[in-house]
Biopython code that builds the backbone (N, CA, C, O; Angstrom):
import numpy as np
from Bio.PDB.StructureBuilder import StructureBuilder

atoms = [
    (1, "MET", "N", (130.013, 80.552, 95.100)),
    (1, "MET", "CA", (131.306, 80.045, 94.749)),
    (1, "MET", "C", (131.274, 78.528, 94.754)),
    (1, "MET", "O", (130.557, 77.911, 95.541)),
    (2, "LYS", "N", (132.050, 77.943, 93.878)),
    (2, "LYS", "CA", (132.173, 76.498, 93.846)),
    (2, "LYS", "C", (133.600, 76.123, 94.206)),
    (2, "LYS", "O", (134.561, 76.736, 93.743)),
    (3, "PHE", "N", (133.711, 75.118, 95.031)),
    (3, "PHE", "CA", (135.012, 74.593, 95.398)),
    (3, "PHE", "C", (135.039, 73.118, 95.014)),
    (3, "PHE", "O", (134.070, 72.398, 95.252)),
    (4, "CYS", "N", (136.113, 72.675, 94.438)),
    (4, "CYS", "CA", (136.244, 71.282, 94.024)),
    (4, "CYS", "C", (136.872, 70.484, 95.164)),
    (4, "CYS", "O", (137.923, 70.856, 95.684)),
    (5, "ASP", "N", (136.232, 69.402, 95.542)),
    (5, "ASP", "CA", (136.750, 68.521, 96.577)),
    (5, "ASP", "C", (137.431, 67.347, 95.881)),
    (5, "ASP", "O", (136.756, 66.514, 95.278)),
    (6, "ARG", "N", (138.734, 67.272, 95.956)),
    (6, "ARG", "CA", (139.500, 66.274, 95.199)),
    (6, "ARG", "C", (139.402, 64.874, 95.801)),
    (6, "ARG", "O", (139.589, 63.888, 95.087)),
    (7, "ASP", "N", (139.115, 64.768, 97.090)),
    (7, "ASP", "CA", (139.077, 63.452, 97.724)),
    (7, "ASP", "C", (137.877, 62.635, 97.255)),
    (7, "ASP", "O", (138.017, 61.451, 96.945)),
    (8, "THR", "N", (136.698, 63.254, 97.200)),
    (8, "THR", "CA", (135.493, 62.507, 96.853)),
    (8, "THR", "C", (135.087, 62.703, 95.404)),
    (8, "THR", "O", (134.261, 61.947, 94.892)),
    (9, "GLY", "N", (135.641, 63.688, 94.738)),
    (9, "GLY", "CA", (135.269, 63.939, 93.356)),
    (9, "GLY", "C", (133.999, 64.753, 93.222)),
    (9, "GLY", "O", (133.582, 65.070, 92.108)),
    (10, "LYS", "N", (133.374, 65.100, 94.347)),
    (10, "LYS", "CA", (132.146, 65.895, 94.307)),
    (10, "LYS", "C", (132.502, 67.374, 94.362)),
    (10, "LYS", "O", (133.561, 67.750, 94.863)),
    (11, "ALA", "N", (131.618, 68.199, 93.848)),
    (11, "ALA", "CA", (131.819, 69.640, 93.875)),
    (11, "ALA", "C", (130.734, 70.267, 94.752)),
    (11, "ALA", "O", (129.651, 70.571, 94.251)),
    (12, "PRO", "N", (130.996, 70.470, 96.051)),
    (12, "PRO", "CA", (129.987, 71.107, 96.908)),
    (12, "PRO", "C", (129.775, 72.561, 96.502)),
    (12, "PRO", "O", (130.711, 73.247, 96.090)),
    (13, "VAL", "N", (128.548, 73.012, 96.622)),
    (13, "VAL", "CA", (128.191, 74.370, 96.224)),
    (13, "VAL", "C", (127.984, 75.204, 97.475)),
    (13, "VAL", "O", (127.221, 74.829, 98.365)),
    (14, "GLU", "N", (128.663, 76.325, 97.534)),
    (14, "GLU", "CA", (128.514, 77.258, 98.654)),
    (14, "GLU", "C", (127.797, 78.489, 98.113)),
    (14, "GLU", "O", (128.295, 79.142, 97.196)),
    (15, "THR", "N", (126.638, 78.808, 98.669)),
    (15, "THR", "CA", (125.869, 79.943, 98.170)),
    (15, "THR", "C", (126.156, 81.172, 99.013)),
    (15, "THR", "O", (126.348, 81.083, 100.225)),
    (16, "GLU", "N", (126.181, 82.311, 98.357)),
    (16, "GLU", "CA", (126.358, 83.587, 99.045)),
    (16, "GLU", "C", (125.067, 84.376, 98.911)),
    (16, "GLU", "O", (124.500, 84.480, 97.823)),
    (17, "VAL", "N", (124.611, 84.927, 100.015)),
    (17, "VAL", "CA", (123.393, 85.710, 100.018)),
    (17, "VAL", "C", (123.773, 87.180, 100.027)),
    (17, "VAL", "O", (124.583, 87.612, 100.848)),
    (18, "ALA", "N", (123.191, 87.948, 99.118)),
    (18, "ALA", "CA", (123.461, 89.382, 99.070)),
    (18, "ALA", "C", (122.758, 90.058, 100.242)),
    (18, "ALA", "O", (121.581, 89.805, 100.501)),
    (19, "ILE", "N", (123.483, 90.914, 100.943)),
    (19, "ILE", "CA", (122.926, 91.634, 102.085)),
    (19, "ILE", "C", (122.527, 93.027, 101.622)),
    (19, "ILE", "O", (123.346, 93.780, 101.096)),
    (20, "HIS", "N", (121.260, 93.357, 101.824)),
    (20, "HIS", "CA", (120.757, 94.683, 101.475)),
    (20, "HIS", "C", (120.550, 95.455, 102.767)),
    (20, "HIS", "O", (119.780, 95.037, 103.632)),
    (21, "ARG", "N", (121.229, 96.568, 102.894)),
    (21, "ARG", "CA", (121.071, 97.412, 104.077)),
    (21, "ARG", "C", (120.252, 98.632, 103.677)),
    (21, "ARG", "O", (120.556, 99.304, 102.691)),
    (22, "ILE", "N", (119.215, 98.905, 104.450)),
    (22, "ILE", "CA", (118.322, 100.024, 104.164)),
    (22, "ILE", "C", (118.326, 100.948, 105.367)),
    (22, "ILE", "O", (118.136, 100.506, 106.501)),
    (23, "ARG", "N", (118.541, 102.227, 105.118)),
    (23, "ARG", "CA", (118.476, 103.233, 106.179)),
    (23, "ARG", "C", (117.379, 104.221, 105.790)),
    (23, "ARG", "O", (117.382, 104.762, 104.685)),
    (24, "ILE", "N", (116.451, 104.447, 106.700)),
    (24, "ILE", "CA", (115.334, 105.360, 106.455)),
    (24, "ILE", "C", (115.418, 106.482, 107.475)),
    (24, "ILE", "O", (115.542, 106.230, 108.674)),
    (25, "THR", "N", (115.352, 107.723, 107.000)),
    (25, "THR", "CA", (115.342, 108.883, 107.884)),
    (25, "THR", "C", (113.988, 109.563, 107.754)),
    (25, "THR", "O", (113.601, 109.989, 106.666)),
    (26, "LEU", "N", (113.273, 109.663, 108.860)),
    (26, "LEU", "CA", (111.964, 110.310, 108.883)),
    (26, "LEU", "C", (112.066, 111.593, 109.697)),
    (26, "LEU", "O", (112.680, 111.613, 110.764)),
    (27, "THR", "N", (111.467, 112.650, 109.195)),
    (27, "THR", "CA", (111.440, 113.911, 109.937)),
    (27, "THR", "C", (110.009, 114.415, 110.005)),
    (27, "THR", "O", (109.249, 114.302, 109.044)),
    (28, "SER", "N", (109.656, 114.970, 111.148)),
    (28, "SER", "CA", (108.323, 115.522, 111.341)),
    (28, "SER", "C", (108.325, 116.374, 112.601)),
    (28, "SER", "O", (109.145, 116.186, 113.498)),
    (29, "ARG", "N", (107.398, 117.305, 112.647)),
    (29, "ARG", "CA", (107.222, 118.094, 113.868)),
    (29, "ARG", "C", (106.229, 117.421, 114.812)),
    (29, "ARG", "O", (106.162, 117.747, 115.997)),
    (30, "ASN", "N", (105.461, 116.477, 114.270)),
    (30, "ASN", "CA", (104.477, 115.757, 115.068)),
    (30, "ASN", "C", (105.105, 114.441, 115.541)),
    (30, "ASN", "O", (105.185, 113.476, 114.782)),
    (31, "VAL", "N", (105.543, 114.414, 116.790)),
    (31, "VAL", "CA", (106.281, 113.269, 117.323)),
    (31, "VAL", "C", (105.387, 112.036, 117.418)),
    (31, "VAL", "O", (105.841, 110.919, 117.167)),
    (32, "LYS", "N", (104.134, 112.230, 117.776)),
    (32, "LYS", "CA", (103.228, 111.098, 117.952)),
    (32, "LYS", "C", (103.029, 110.334, 116.640)),
    (32, "LYS", "O", (103.073, 109.104, 116.629)),
    (33, "SER", "N", (102.816, 111.043, 115.554)),
    (33, "SER", "CA", (102.629, 110.369, 114.265)),
    (33, "SER", "C", (103.934, 109.743, 113.773)),
    (33, "SER", "O", (103.918, 108.694, 113.129)),
    (34, "LEU", "N", (105.050, 110.383, 114.073)),
    (34, "LEU", "CA", (106.354, 109.847, 113.689)),
    (34, "LEU", "C", (106.640, 108.529, 114.418)),
    (34, "LEU", "O", (107.149, 107.584, 113.815)),
    (35, "GLU", "N", (106.317, 108.467, 115.701)),
    (35, "GLU", "CA", (106.498, 107.240, 116.471)),
    (35, "GLU", "C", (105.590, 106.126, 115.948)),
    (35, "GLU", "O", (105.980, 104.959, 115.934)),
    (36, "LYS", "N", (104.375, 106.489, 115.518)),
    (36, "LYS", "CA", (103.445, 105.494, 114.978)),
    (36, "LYS", "C", (103.981, 104.902, 113.679)),
    (36, "LYS", "O", (103.914, 103.690, 113.477)),
    (37, "VAL", "N", (104.510, 105.745, 112.800)),
    (37, "VAL", "CA", (105.067, 105.272, 111.533)),
    (37, "VAL", "C", (106.269, 104.366, 111.795)),
    (37, "VAL", "O", (106.419, 103.333, 111.144)),
    (38, "CYS", "N", (107.121, 104.748, 112.741)),
    (38, "CYS", "CA", (108.284, 103.921, 113.092)),
    (38, "CYS", "C", (107.838, 102.554, 113.597)),
    (38, "CYS", "O", (108.396, 101.528, 113.208)),
    (39, "ALA", "N", (106.840, 102.546, 114.455)),
    (39, "ALA", "CA", (106.346, 101.282, 114.998)),
    (39, "ALA", "C", (105.772, 100.401, 113.892)),
    (39, "ALA", "O", (105.968, 99.186, 113.907)),
    (40, "ASP", "N", (105.065, 101.002, 112.930)),
    (40, "ASP", "CA", (104.507, 100.238, 111.813)),
    (40, "ASP", "C", (105.612, 99.637, 110.944)),
    (40, "ASP", "O", (105.516, 98.483, 110.528)),
    (41, "LEU", "N", (106.657, 100.416, 110.671)),
    (41, "LEU", "CA", (107.774, 99.917, 109.864)),
    (41, "LEU", "C", (108.491, 98.766, 110.568)),
    (41, "LEU", "O", (108.823, 97.760, 109.941)),
    (42, "ILE", "N", (108.725, 98.917, 111.858)),
    (42, "ILE", "CA", (109.421, 97.884, 112.623)),
    (42, "ILE", "C", (108.576, 96.617, 112.702)),
    (42, "ILE", "O", (109.099, 95.512, 112.559)),
    (43, "ARG", "N", (107.277, 96.771, 112.928)),
    (43, "ARG", "CA", (106.391, 95.613, 113.008)),
    (43, "ARG", "C", (106.376, 94.861, 111.675)),
    (43, "ARG", "O", (106.429, 93.631, 111.656)),
    (44, "GLY", "N", (106.303, 95.592, 110.566)),
    (44, "GLY", "CA", (106.305, 94.958, 109.249)),
    (44, "GLY", "C", (107.597, 94.216, 108.961)),
    (44, "GLY", "O", (107.580, 93.132, 108.377)),
    (45, "ALA", "N", (108.721, 94.800, 109.370)),
    (45, "ALA", "CA", (110.014, 94.151, 109.144)),
    (45, "ALA", "C", (110.152, 92.894, 109.994)),
    (45, "ALA", "O", (110.684, 91.886, 109.530)),
    (46, "LYS", "N", (109.680, 92.948, 111.227)),
    (46, "LYS", "CA", (109.792, 91.782, 112.105)),
    (46, "LYS", "C", (108.856, 90.659, 111.669)),
    (46, "LYS", "O", (109.158, 89.487, 111.894)),
    (47, "GLU", "N", (107.722, 90.998, 111.048)),
    (47, "GLU", "CA", (106.821, 89.972, 110.526)),
    (47, "GLU", "C", (107.490, 89.184, 109.408)),
    (47, "GLU", "O", (107.191, 88.007, 109.205)),
    (48, "LYS", "N", (108.397, 89.834, 108.686)),
    (48, "LYS", "CA", (109.119, 89.179, 107.595)),
    (48, "LYS", "C", (110.464, 88.631, 108.060)),
    (48, "LYS", "O", (111.300, 88.253, 107.239)),
    (49, "SER", "N", (110.672, 88.588, 109.363)),
    (49, "SER", "CA", (111.892, 88.040, 109.986)),
    (49, "SER", "C", (113.151, 88.757, 109.515)),
    (49, "SER", "O", (114.169, 88.119, 109.247)),
    (50, "LEU", "N", (113.081, 90.079, 109.414)),
    (50, "LEU", "CA", (114.242, 90.881, 109.043)),
    (50, "LEU", "C", (114.910, 91.414, 110.301)),
    (50, "LEU", "O", (114.261, 91.594, 111.332)),
    (51, "LYS", "N", (116.198, 91.661, 110.210)),
    (51, "LYS", "CA", (116.941, 92.205, 111.337)),
    (51, "LYS", "C", (116.696, 93.715, 111.391)),
    (51, "LYS", "O", (116.857, 94.410, 110.387)),
    (52, "VAL", "N", (116.307, 94.218, 112.561)),
    (52, "VAL", "CA", (115.954, 95.631, 112.714)),
    (52, "VAL", "C", (116.827, 96.252, 113.787)),
    (52, "VAL", "O", (117.007, 95.682, 114.863)),
    (53, "LYS", "N", (117.365, 97.423, 113.488)),
    (53, "LYS", "CA", (118.067, 98.234, 114.482)),
    (53, "LYS", "C", (117.373, 99.585, 114.515)),
    (53, "LYS", "O", (117.140, 100.196, 113.472)),
    (54, "GLY", "N", (117.049, 100.045, 115.696)),
    (54, "GLY", "CA", (116.463, 101.376, 115.784)),
    (54, "GLY", "C", (115.103, 101.320, 116.429)),
    (54, "GLY", "O", (114.685, 100.259, 116.894)),
    (55, "PRO", "N", (114.417, 102.411, 116.468)),
    (55, "PRO", "CA", (114.740, 103.711, 115.881)),
    (55, "PRO", "C", (115.792, 104.465, 116.696)),
    (55, "PRO", "O", (115.886, 104.313, 117.914)),
    (56, "VAL", "N", (116.561, 105.262, 116.006)),
    (56, "VAL", "CA", (117.560, 106.119, 116.634)),
    (56, "VAL", "C", (117.035, 107.542, 116.539)),
    (56, "VAL", "O", (116.871, 108.079, 115.444)),
    (57, "ARG", "N", (116.777, 108.142, 117.675)),
    (57, "ARG", "CA", (116.228, 109.497, 117.682)),
    (57, "ARG", "C", (117.316, 110.516, 117.381)),
    (57, "ARG", "O", (118.449, 110.399, 117.849)),
    (58, "MET", "N", (116.950, 111.509, 116.598)),
    (58, "MET", "CA", (117.867, 112.590, 116.254)),
    (58, "MET", "C", (117.710, 113.698, 117.292)),
    (58, "MET", "O", (116.613, 113.897, 117.815)),
    (59, "PRO", "N", (118.777, 114.415, 117.594)),
    (59, "PRO", "CA", (118.668, 115.514, 118.556)),
    (59, "PRO", "C", (117.770, 116.625, 118.018)),
    (59, "PRO", "O", (117.806, 116.948, 116.830)),
    (60, "THR", "N", (116.964, 117.205, 118.910)),
    (60, "THR", "CA", (116.033, 118.251, 118.493)),
    (60, "THR", "C", (116.403, 119.616, 119.058)),
    (60, "THR", "O", (115.925, 120.635, 118.559)),
    (61, "LYS", "N", (117.235, 119.657, 120.077)),
    (61, "LYS", "CA", (117.592, 120.924, 120.698)),
    (61, "LYS", "C", (118.650, 121.630, 119.859)),
    (61, "LYS", "O", (119.627, 121.016, 119.429)),
    (62, "VAL", "N", (118.448, 122.925, 119.630)),
    (62, "VAL", "CA", (119.399, 123.720, 118.857)),
    (62, "VAL", "C", (120.427, 124.299, 119.817)),
    (62, "VAL", "O", (120.073, 125.044, 120.731)),
    (63, "LEU", "N", (121.684, 123.964, 119.621)),
    (63, "LEU", "CA", (122.748, 124.481, 120.472)),
    (63, "LEU", "C", (123.298, 125.761, 119.860)),
    (63, "LEU", "O", (123.581, 125.819, 118.664)),
    (64, "LEU", "N", (123.445, 126.785, 120.694)),
    (64, "LEU", "CA", (123.975, 128.065, 120.202)),
    (64, "LEU", "C", (125.340, 128.328, 120.759)),
    (64, "LEU", "O", (125.942, 129.358, 120.455)),
]
sb = StructureBuilder()
sb.init_structure("model")
sb.init_model(0)
sb.init_chain("A")
sb.init_seg("    ")
for serial, (resi, resn, name, xyz) in enumerate(atoms, 1):
    if name == "N":
        sb.init_residue(resn, " ", resi, " ")
    sb.init_atom(name, np.array(xyz, "f"), 0.0, 1.0, " ", f" {name:<3s}", serial, name[0])
structure = sb.get_structure()
């Protein structure tokens, strides 16, 4: 967006950054490999200075 500043005659530029939110759901019966994949994804995201939330574990017990 551009806003006009009438006092100085200059037009300061305000930039907006698009926020991309990504949600990944992984399912597996092998917990060890699933944890390894999660750790790899988180490590890669943090290397690129991205904000990371998770992992959030899903319930595995079947309630009857």
